[in-house]
Every structure is written in structure tokens, then in C-alpha cells.
C-alpha angles and dihedrals in degrees: 000000000000111000116214118207116201119195124196098191097180092058097033092235124144119193118189112190128163102228125148112201139190114322092011089073108100103178127107099232137011136198098243127216115193126230090263092050097258119141113249094182130230111334133169113263097240093055091046089054090049090051090049095045089046090058092045092247139110132257110232125191103225103174110022092175095062124100101263101013115251117240128183130203108229147132100272096192089054090046091055091046092053090049091053090046091054091051093050091049089052093050092049093049090049091049092050090055093057113101117197125210112227120194128214122188120214134180131233087232099041119150122237096249092049089048089052092052091050090046091052089054091048091050090055090052094047092048087053088058097252129132120243126213111199112200137185122194112209118219132198111315093009086082088069093060109034089156090077090059091047086053089054090050091051091051089049090051092051088058093053105032093103090070102030147035126222108255096174124027119231109273137167116255110177107301098345136067118213140175132183124226118197124205120253093188115107118227 
């Protein structure tokens, strides 16, 4: 079998399909399927090619392993285009399912305007469907009073709760406190 590689360089897609078309078909007779999908029976290959050329289409060998092999009359360029379109849609659907985790660093002594700015950024991320991890790194004597940092986290969540739900409560992990907020906005 002759393998046809089709490159779509602009999109970075490679489709490798084993299709033998038109004059590359070397068998005596084929089971022919018309352009509308109707069975035309077992036909000599030359007359099948003439039927395809007469309709301005291509003769494509679909199942070379059959006895006799199965060929279909179709527009091969359109067939390749539809294959590329399906691959693009699959990639797009897969990309839409990916949820990124964005991280925002706060401070235990953060001012209200700074917190509003960080909350606005978190709201943008949540509206885009991403998750947000809010973290506070405790320094020096702040380790003695982690409840202050937890209070800051709760205030931060109050600013973003319209676009997200708390997936992980604020908890102390070593020298940092973090919580995860998941988006409740549908894409």
C-alpha cells in the first residue's frame, strides 16, 4: 500500500492515512460505492475510474483487504479537509477542558487596596474558568500568629466568592498558608 502523508504546516497537524486513489489502484475489480453511499456492485477498476472522472470526483480505495477491495467515489480533497477539521475540533475540545491553576501571593499585612487589586486579578482568572491558589508566606514573628493570615485569606475569599467556590480551606503548610478557589463560571 502506498501511504499518503498530508502536512498542514500552518496548523501543525499531520494526518497519516493509508488511502490509494485514482491511478494508484492496481487491482482488476473493486466493490464500488457511489458518491451518495449507494452500492454499485463489483465493477472493473477501469470503468470505476471512468465513472469517478465523469462525475469530476476521485476513486478512493477504502478497504484494500476486502475480497474484492472496496472503493468509493468521492472528492478526496474535501475528504482530507474534513479530516483536518475533525482533528482541529478535537484539539480545541481538549484544550477547553484544561483548567490551569493560577497562583496569587498575599501578605499577612496586606493593605485593603492591594487586596482589592489581587482580588480583581483572581476574578479575571476565575471568570476564565481557571482555579486560583491564594498563598501567604509567613515571615519571622508572623509564625506565632497564623490566625492573622487565615483572617486575611477569609477576607480575600469574600471578595472573590461571586465567581468561585472554596475547594480547599486555608491551612498551614510549613511557613506558608494556602487555599484553592475553583471557578463556578461555566465556559
